[in-house]
C-alpha positions in Angstrom: 35.8 -71.0 100.7 33.2 -72.8 102.8 30.8 -75.1 101.0 27.1 -75.3 101.5 25.5 -78.8 101.2 21.7 -79.5 101.6 20.7 -81.7 104.5 17.2 -83.1 104.3 14.9 -84.7 106.8 12.4 -87.5 106.1 9.5 -89.2 107.9 11.0 -92.6 107.7 11.6 -92.9 103.9 15.1 -91.4 103.5 16.5 -94.6 102.2 13.8 -94.9 99.5 14.4 -91.2 98.6 18.1 -91.6 98.4 17.9 -94.8 96.3 15.8 -92.7 93.9 18.3 -89.8 93.9 21.2 -92.2 93.3 19.3 -93.6 90.3 19.1 -90.1 88.8 22.5 -88.7 89.8 24.6 -91.9 89.8 27.5 -92.4 92.1 27.7 -94.2 95.4 26.8 -93.3 99.0 29.9 -92.0 100.9 28.1 -92.5 104.2 25.2 -94.6 105.3 24.5 -95.1 109.0 21.4 -96.5 110.7 20.1 -95.7 114.1 20.9 -99.3 115.2 24.6 -98.6 114.3 24.9 -96.2 117.3 26.6 -97.5 120.4 24.1 -98.5 123.1 23.4 -95.7 125.6 21.1 -96.6 128.5 20.1 -93.0 128.9 18.9 -92.7 125.3 17.8 -96.2 124.1 17.1 -96.5 120.4 13.5 -97.8 119.9 13.5 -101.0 117.9 11.0 -99.6 115.3 13.6 -97.0 114.1 16.7 -99.2 114.3 16.8 -99.7 110.5 15.9 -96.1 109.7 18.6 -93.7 108.3 20.6 -91.8 110.9 22.8 -90.2 108.2 23.2 -90.7 104.5 25.4 -88.8 102.0 25.5 -88.9 98.2 28.0 -86.9 96.3 26.5 -84.8 93.5 29.2 -83.7 90.9 32.7 -82.9 92.0 32.1 -80.7 95.0 28.6 -81.1 96.4 27.1 -83.7 98.7 23.3 -84.2 99.3 22.8 -85.5 102.9 19.8 -86.6 104.9 18.3 -88.5 107.9 15.0 -89.9 109.0 13.4 -88.0 111.9 12.5 -90.3 114.8 8.8 -90.1 115.6 9.6 -88.9 119.1 10.9 -85.7 117.6 7.7 -85.0 115.6 6.8 -85.2 112.0 8.5 -83.3 109.2 6.2 -81.0 107.3 6.4 -82.4 103.8 4.5 -79.4 102.3 7.1 -76.9 103.6 8.0 -74.5 100.9 10.6 -72.1 102.3 13.6 -73.7 100.7 14.5 -75.4 97.4 17.5 -77.2 96.2 18.9 -75.6 93.0 21.0 -77.5 90.6 23.1 -75.6 88.0 23.4 -77.9 85.1 26.4 -78.0 82.7 24.3 -78.3 79.6 20.7 -78.1 78.4 20.7 -81.9 77.9 21.8 -82.4 81.5 19.2 -80.0 82.8 16.5 -81.9 80.9 17.7 -85.3 82.2 17.8 -84.2 85.8 14.4 -82.5 85.6 12.8 -85.5 84.0 14.4 -87.9 86.4 13.9 -86.1 89.6 10.3 -84.9 88.9 9.1 -88.4 88.0 6.1 -89.1 90.3 6.2 -85.5 91.6 4.5 -82.2 90.8 5.9 -79.9 88.2 5.5 -76.2 89.2 7.3 -74.8 86.2 8.3 -76.9 83.2 11.8 -76.5 81.8 11.8 -73.5 79.5 13.6 -70.3 78.7 13.2 -67.9 81.6 12.7 -64.1 81.6 16.2 -63.7 83.3 17.9 -65.5 80.4 18.5 -69.1 81.6 16.8 -72.4 80.9 14.9 -73.1 84.1 12.3 -75.4 85.7 10.9 -76.1 89.1 9.1 -79.0 90.8 8.4 -80.9 94.0 9.6 -84.5 93.9 7.6 -87.5 95.0 9.1 -87.2 98.5 8.0 -83.6 98.9 11.5 -82.0 98.3 11.4 -78.9 96.1 14.0 -78.5 93.3 15.0 -75.9 90.7 17.0 -76.8 87.7 18.9 -74.1 85.9 21.2 -73.9 82.9 22.8 -70.7 81.6 25.3 -70.2 78.8 26.6 -67.1 80.7 
């Protein structure tokens, strides 16, 4: 079966965000490439001000999932950090893990729905992290 992995875009702070996510999830980056790592191409020169920005980064989450991202060069526009059409949902393996992830990832962010028993029978919470990314944490005994 195909896998679906979230790919996020940032306005120049992908590295800061992913260091934060690494502190919550643990693990090591399986990929980290900067724009300056690309081979030179006279047709598409890399501006010096984005050379150290993240072209691609990947952090494994659990056994099968990978959270990935990049910075968006200013020449391509600005990412709307208040976008609310999508969220990343994490299905925790225990109530304790759900609480740990919620507390860790929501630190410095805005809680939309604190962790609590939901009407549909799971333990659930929702927030926007300090980087503008929206998350849902869910734990169900079913």
